[in-house]
N, C-alpha and C positions, 0 to 999 in steps of 0.2 A: 208153386204151383198155383194155378187160378182155383179160385172158389167156385163152389156151384153158384149160380146165381137163380133166381125166382123167375120163370119165364112165364107162368100162367098161373090161374087159380081153376080148382075144380068145380065145375058148377053143377055136377051131376052125371049122370049116366044116359049113355044111348043104345037102345037093343037090348038084345038078352044075352049076346056074346062077351059082354062086360068093356065096351068100350067105354073110356070116359069122356064127358063132354068138357074141354076147357076154356075159358078167357084168355087169349093170350095178352102177355104184358111186355110183350117187346113190339117195336117200330116194324118188324119185319118176319112174316110168318116162313120165310124161306128157312129161316133157322130149325124149325120143328123138323124139316124134311131130313136132315142129316144126324138126328139124335140116335142113339145106341142104346144109352140109358138115362134114367131119370132119378130122382129121388123125391119120394112123398114120405111126410112123417119119418124122416130119418132112415128110410129104408130104400135101396136101390133096387130098381126095376128095368129088365130089358124092354126096350121099344119094338113092338112088332110091327105097326104100322101105323100112320098119320093121314088124315085127309082133311079137307077144308069143308065146314058145315057152317055156310051163312058167315056170320061175326065171330064163330067160334071155330076150334079145332077138335076133332075127333082123334083119340091114341087109344090104340089096343097095345096092352102089356102082355108079353109071355106069361108073366106068373098068374094074370088074373084072367081067369077062364068063361066066368058067368056075371050075370049082374048083380047077384048077391055079394059077390066078392068085390065089384067096384062101388057098390053102394057103402060099403066101408070105410072108402079112402075119401079124405075131403082136406082142405087146406090150400097149400100152394104146393107145385111142381117147381122143382130145381133141376139144374144141368150144368154141366160144363159146357161154354159155349165160347166160339172165337170171336166174338163182336167187338170189333175197334171202337172205342171212344175219342170222338175228336175234344178238343180242347174245350173245358168248360162243361162237357156232358158227364153223367152219371149215371149208372143203373137206380131205380126207385129203391130197390132193396138196400142202398147205401143209405138211403136216409133212417133208417131204423138206428135208433137208439141213439141219434144227433140230439145235443143241447138244443132246446130252444130258447132262444133270447127275445125279449120284447123290445120295442123302440128305444126303451132305455137303456138297454143292456141287462134287464134284469133276468135271470132263468126262470123260466117257467115251469120247465119239465124237461120231459124227452119224448122223440116222436117213438110212439108205440106201435104203429101201424099205417098201412095206408089202403085205400080202396082205388078202382079205377074204374068203376061202373057209372058211365054218365060221366058227370064233373069229377075228376079225382079228387079226392079228400084225405088229408092226412090226420091222424088220430095222436093227438098229443095228450099223456100220462102226465097230468099237474102234480108237482109237487107237494107234498102233504100240507104246507101251510095253506094252500088254498082250500083245504077240507073240502074237496068235491069227489064223488064218487066215479062219477063218468070221465071220459075222454074229452077234452076240447075237440071240437073239430074245426079244421080249418080248411077252404078249399086252396087246391093248389094253382093259384093264381098271382101275377105280379103285384095284384091291388095289396093282396096279405103278406106274400114272401117276399123279403128284400132281397136276402143274399144267402147262398147255400156255400159253405166251405167246407167240403167233404175232409179235408186234410187237418183242419182245426178241429172236425168233427161238431160243426154248430151249423144251426138254421137261425138266420136271424129273421125277425116278422116286422110288418111295417106297423101303423098303429090298428090294433084291432078290439078295441073297447067294447064295439058294437058286437062283435062276435062273443066276447067274452059276455055280455048282456044277454045274448040269445041263449047261450048254453048253462045259465042257471039255473 
């Protein structure tokens, strides 16, 4: 059975009836129109309506009847989707918990999160040996990302010494 995939990030609310303002994390917003249920904070909700709003999606959930209830929800929205992947494609969610290896093959840590607002960034929780409290932020561009192997659960980086210096 397919796993739910992250499809959007909750940006806020819209109006007084409890519509959620979502930033879509899929290439096609057409997938949103066929959704019957979504998962938010590990709870399932029934989708009442979906409509576009500039670069966002407005989603009304049957269980959320007012703005106060909608304001309680945050984080990512997940759903079962039927999107077929091409060879070499993957879902951004698949990056979470991948081992991150530097250009010499040394394990730096694991992918902790990602964001797609503006330039996509990946957040790497560094191993304890680096004695760093904050995540290392890496732009998701070819200059820094060498290879992603979902089957092996590894993300290989190019030379990133300048990013490590900036993140100190």
